[in-house]
N, C-alpha and C positions, 0 to 999 in steps of 0.2 A: 532425586536420583543423582546418583555421585559417579557410577560408570555404567558400562553397557550391560554388565552382567545383573544390577541392582534394578534394572526397569522390572517393576513388579506388574501384575496381571490389573490391578486397580490403577496406576499409572496409565498402562495401555487404554484401559477403558475410559481413563479421562481423555486422553489424547484424542481416541476417536471420537468422543462425545464431543470434543470442541470443535475438531474437524467441521463434524456435521451440523453444528450449530452455528457457525461462521461463514458457511458457505455462501449465506443471502447477503450478511452482511460485506463480504469480501467483493461481491457482482456488484452492490450498491457503491460502495467505494469508486469501483473503476469506472462506474456511470458519472458519478458527481465528479472524479478527477477530470474526466474528459470534458463535462459540462462545464466545472471551474474554468478551466482552459480556454474554451469557446468563450466563455464570459469576459475574461481577460482579454482577450484577443479584439472582440467586438468593442470594447473599451477604449483600447490603445488607438483603433482606428477613428472613431468618435473623435478623439483627441488630435488625430493627423490631421482628420478634416477640418478641425476647428481651428488648428493653429495656423501661423501665417508664417512666410518666410520660404526660404531654399528648402527644397527637400531633404536636405541633410538636417536643416535646422528643425524642421517639421516633425522628422524622425525622433530626434533627442527630445523636442517638446513632450512628443506623444508619450516616449519611454520613461519619462521624467513624472508624468501625468500621476498626480496624486489619488485619483479614482483608478487610474489601471494598476497602480502600485498596489492598491488595496486588494484588487480583484487577483492580483498575480500572487500576492501574499496567500491569500485564501486557496488559491490552486496549489500553493506549494504546502499547506495546510492538512489540506485533502491527500494530496500525494504523500505525506509524510505518515499519516494515519494508514493509509493501504499499503505501506511499504513495510511498517512494525507490524499489520497484522498478517501480511504474507509470510513474514519471518518469522512470525509465532506459530503461525500454521506448517511451515518446514520443519520447525521445533518438534511441533508434534507428529507429525509425519514420521522423521526420525525417530522419535521414541518409540512409535508401532513399529516401525522396519526392525528395531535393537529387540524389541520384547517378541515378534514373529522369529527371528534368529535364534534367540536365545531357547525359543519354547520348538523350535527344528531340532536343535542340537538336543536338545533334553529328550526328544523323543528318540532319536535316533542313538542315544544312550550317551553322548558328550557330556 
């Protein structure tokens, strides 16, 4: 597809199928993202409880804990995957909208 007027029915079909086929995947990524954030937060809390020093020192130690960083990095990876998929779905939805507009104009005589 190079511009709005060149969206073919085949491209619209592919976009529709992509949206239908990725419904469950995007839902799974949303849940995985929440789960990974929870795991990271729990890991940070554990590191905080195991640390010694003032509250500020314990906060810093917990925030720099390698296990927490690993879990938080995994959360960021899942978040990135979700956002990429959502952006691709938005592109597919736009493709469908362009095709619908083109078809409606064609039927009207435009």
